[in-house]
C-alpha positions in Angstrom: 0.9 -10.1 24.6 -2.5 -8.6 23.7 -4.0 -8.7 20.3 -4.6 -5.1 19.2 -6.5 -6.0 16.0 -4.0 -4.2 13.8 -2.5 -6.3 11.0 1.1 -5.5 9.9 1.4 -4.5 6.2 3.5 -7.5 5.5 0.6 -9.8 6.6 -2.2 -8.3 4.5 -3.6 -10.8 2.1 -2.1 -13.7 4.0 -3.8 -16.2 6.3 -2.5 -16.7 9.8 -0.5 -19.8 8.7 1.4 -17.5 6.3 -0.1 -18.8 3.1 -1.8 -16.5 0.6 -5.5 -15.9 1.1 -6.4 -17.2 -2.3 -3.6 -19.7 -2.8 -1.2 -19.5 -5.6 -2.5 -19.5 -9.2 -0.6 -22.0 -11.4 -0.6 -22.4 -15.1 -3.8 -24.6 -15.3 -5.8 -22.1 -13.2 -4.7 -19.1 -15.4 -5.6 -21.0 -18.5 -9.1 -21.8 -17.1 -9.6 -18.1 -16.3 -8.4 -17.1 -19.8 -10.7 -19.6 -21.5 -13.7 -18.4 -19.4 -12.9 -14.8 -20.2 -12.5 -15.7 -23.9 -15.9 -17.4 -24.0 -17.7 -14.6 -22.0 -16.2 -11.6 -23.7 -15.1 -12.9 -27.1 -11.8 -12.5 -28.9 -12.5 -8.9 -30.1 -13.1 -7.4 -26.6 -10.5 -9.4 -24.7 -7.5 -7.3 -25.6 -9.3 -4.1 -24.7 -10.5 -5.5 -21.4 -6.9 -6.7 -20.7 -5.5 -3.2 -21.5 -8.1 -1.5 -19.3 -7.4 -3.8 -16.4 -3.7 -3.3 -16.8 -4.0 0.5 -16.7 -6.3 0.3 -13.7 -3.9 -1.9 -11.8 -1.0 0.4 -12.7 -2.9 3.4 -11.4 -3.8 1.5 -8.3 -0.2 0.6 -7.6 0.9 4.2 -8.2 -1.7 5.5 -5.8 -0.9 2.9 -3.2 2.8 3.8 -3.5 2.1 7.5 -3.2 -0.1 6.9 -0.1 2.6 4.7 1.5 5.3 7.2 0.9 3.2 10.1 2.3 2.4 8.1 5.4 6.1 7.2 5.9 7.0 10.9 5.5 4.4 11.9 8.1 5.6 9.2 10.6 9.2 10.4 10.1 8.2 14.0 10.8 6.3 13.1 13.9 9.3 11.0 15.2 11.6 13.9 14.6 9.3 16.2 16.5 9.3 13.9 19.4 13.1 13.4 19.4 14.0 17.1 19.0 13.6 18.9 22.3 11.8 22.2 22.2 14.1 25.2 22.4 13.7 27.3 25.5 12.3 30.8 24.9 15.0 33.4 24.9 14.6 36.3 27.3 15.2 39.8 25.9 18.6 41.3 26.6 18.2 44.3 28.9 21.1 46.8 29.0 21.2 48.4 32.5 23.8 51.1 32.1 
């Protein structure tokens, strides 16, 4: 079996061993990230930054879902075109009376 270079959608973000690329983030890692963000941005800006990141992630997910559904629709249309045989051209009816 040759390697085509294409990666299935289910494998994006995963290493060849099947583990996530960045590993799993546990509670201690999330707390460390939160504390660093709190120190860098301060308690006043942190809620605004979190809200902005949340909105951006929501828009990204929505755009990704729209793109995925559009691609699936196009693939389905192409498959239907390949399955459905073309209709033969009809010859005009000539009355020879």
